[in-house]
C-alpha positions as CSV (number, residue, x, y, z in Angstrom):
1,M,-4.5,19.6,-23.8
2,S,-2.2,22.6,-24.3
3,Q,-0.2,23.2,-27.5
4,F,3.1,22.9,-25.7
5,E,1.9,19.6,-24.6
6,Q,0.7,18.4,-28.4
7,L,4.1,20.0,-30.2
8,V,6.6,20.3,-27.5
9,L,6.6,17.1,-25.2
10,P,6.5,14.7,-28.4
11,L,9.9,16.4,-29.6
12,Y,11.1,16.0,-26.3
13,E,10.5,12.4,-26.3
14,T,12.2,11.7,-29.7
15,F,15.5,14.2,-29.4
16,R,16.2,13.9,-25.3
17,K,15.2,10.3,-24.8
18,D,18.6,9.0,-23.8
19,W,18.2,11.6,-20.8
20,L,14.1,11.2,-20.4
21,V,14.9,7.1,-20.0
22,M,17.4,7.8,-17.1
23,A,15.2,10.3,-15.5
24,R,12.1,7.9,-15.5
25,A,14.3,5.5,-14.0
26,A,15.6,7.2,-11.3
27,A,11.8,8.5,-10.6
28,R,10.8,4.7,-10.3
29,Q,13.4,4.6,-8.0
30,L,12.4,7.4,-5.7
31,G,8.8,6.6,-5.8
32,Q,9.4,2.9,-4.4
33,G,7.6,2.0,-1.2
34,G,4.7,4.5,-2.6
35,Q,6.2,7.9,-1.4
36,P,5.5,11.0,-2.9
37,I,7.9,12.4,-5.3
38,T,8.4,15.9,-7.1
39,V,10.7,16.6,-10.3
40,D,12.9,18.3,-7.9
41,M,14.0,15.2,-6.5
42,V,14.6,13.6,-9.8
43,R,16.6,16.6,-10.8
44,A,18.5,16.2,-8.0
45,K,19.4,12.5,-8.6
46,C,19.2,12.8,-12.3
47,P,20.4,16.6,-13.5
48,P,19.0,17.6,-16.5
49,P,21.0,18.6,-19.7
50,D,21.6,22.6,-19.4
51,S,19.8,23.2,-22.9
52,I,16.6,21.4,-21.5
53,D,13.7,23.8,-20.8
54,P,12.5,23.3,-17.2
55,R,8.7,22.9,-18.5
56,V,9.4,19.6,-20.4
57,M,10.4,18.0,-16.9
58,G,7.0,17.1,-16.4
59,A,7.3,14.6,-19.2
60,I,9.2,12.4,-16.9
61,F,5.5,11.8,-15.3
62,T,3.1,11.7,-17.9
63,R,3.1,7.7,-18.0
64,K,0.2,6.3,-16.8
65,E,1.9,4.4,-13.7
66,W,2.0,7.7,-12.0
67,E,-0.7,9.8,-10.3
68,N,-0.8,13.3,-9.1
69,C,-1.1,13.3,-5.6
70,G,-0.9,17.2,-4.6
71,Y,1.3,20.4,-4.5
72,I,3.9,21.0,-2.0
73,R,6.4,24.5,-2.0
74,G,9.6,24.3,-4.3
75,Y,12.5,24.2,-2.8
76,R,15.0,25.1,-5.6
77,S,15.5,28.7,-5.9
78,A,14.9,28.8,-9.4
79,S,11.2,27.8,-8.4
80,H,10.7,30.9,-6.1
81,G,8.2,28.6,-3.5
82,R,5.8,28.2,-6.6
83,P,3.7,25.0,-5.9
84,V,5.5,21.8,-7.4
85,A,3.7,19.0,-8.0
86,T,3.9,15.5,-6.2
87,F,3.3,12.0,-7.7
88,R,2.9,8.8,-6.8
89,L,3.2,5.5,-8.2
90,R,-0.2,3.8,-9.3
91,A,-0.4,0.5,-7.4
92,G,1.3,-2.1,-9.6
93,G,3.4,0.7,-11.3
């Protein structure tokens, strides 16, 4: 586990919990039916506050209800085509 995951993400859970709860709900809604989703899809449905560091967007998928199922090319201009992880709700999630 990286220092970022150990130190920053727990703070995010505390100080941005309101937005994180909304983003996780949006992700669950998008992921119903088993289709893979990306953080960019969640971002489009539930835009983050401007002050959020983009690296913490992955906190949406840290719960065990999600599994990483691959990568696709990012479509946001800010991602410059870099790979973006896709996630799927686990069975029973």
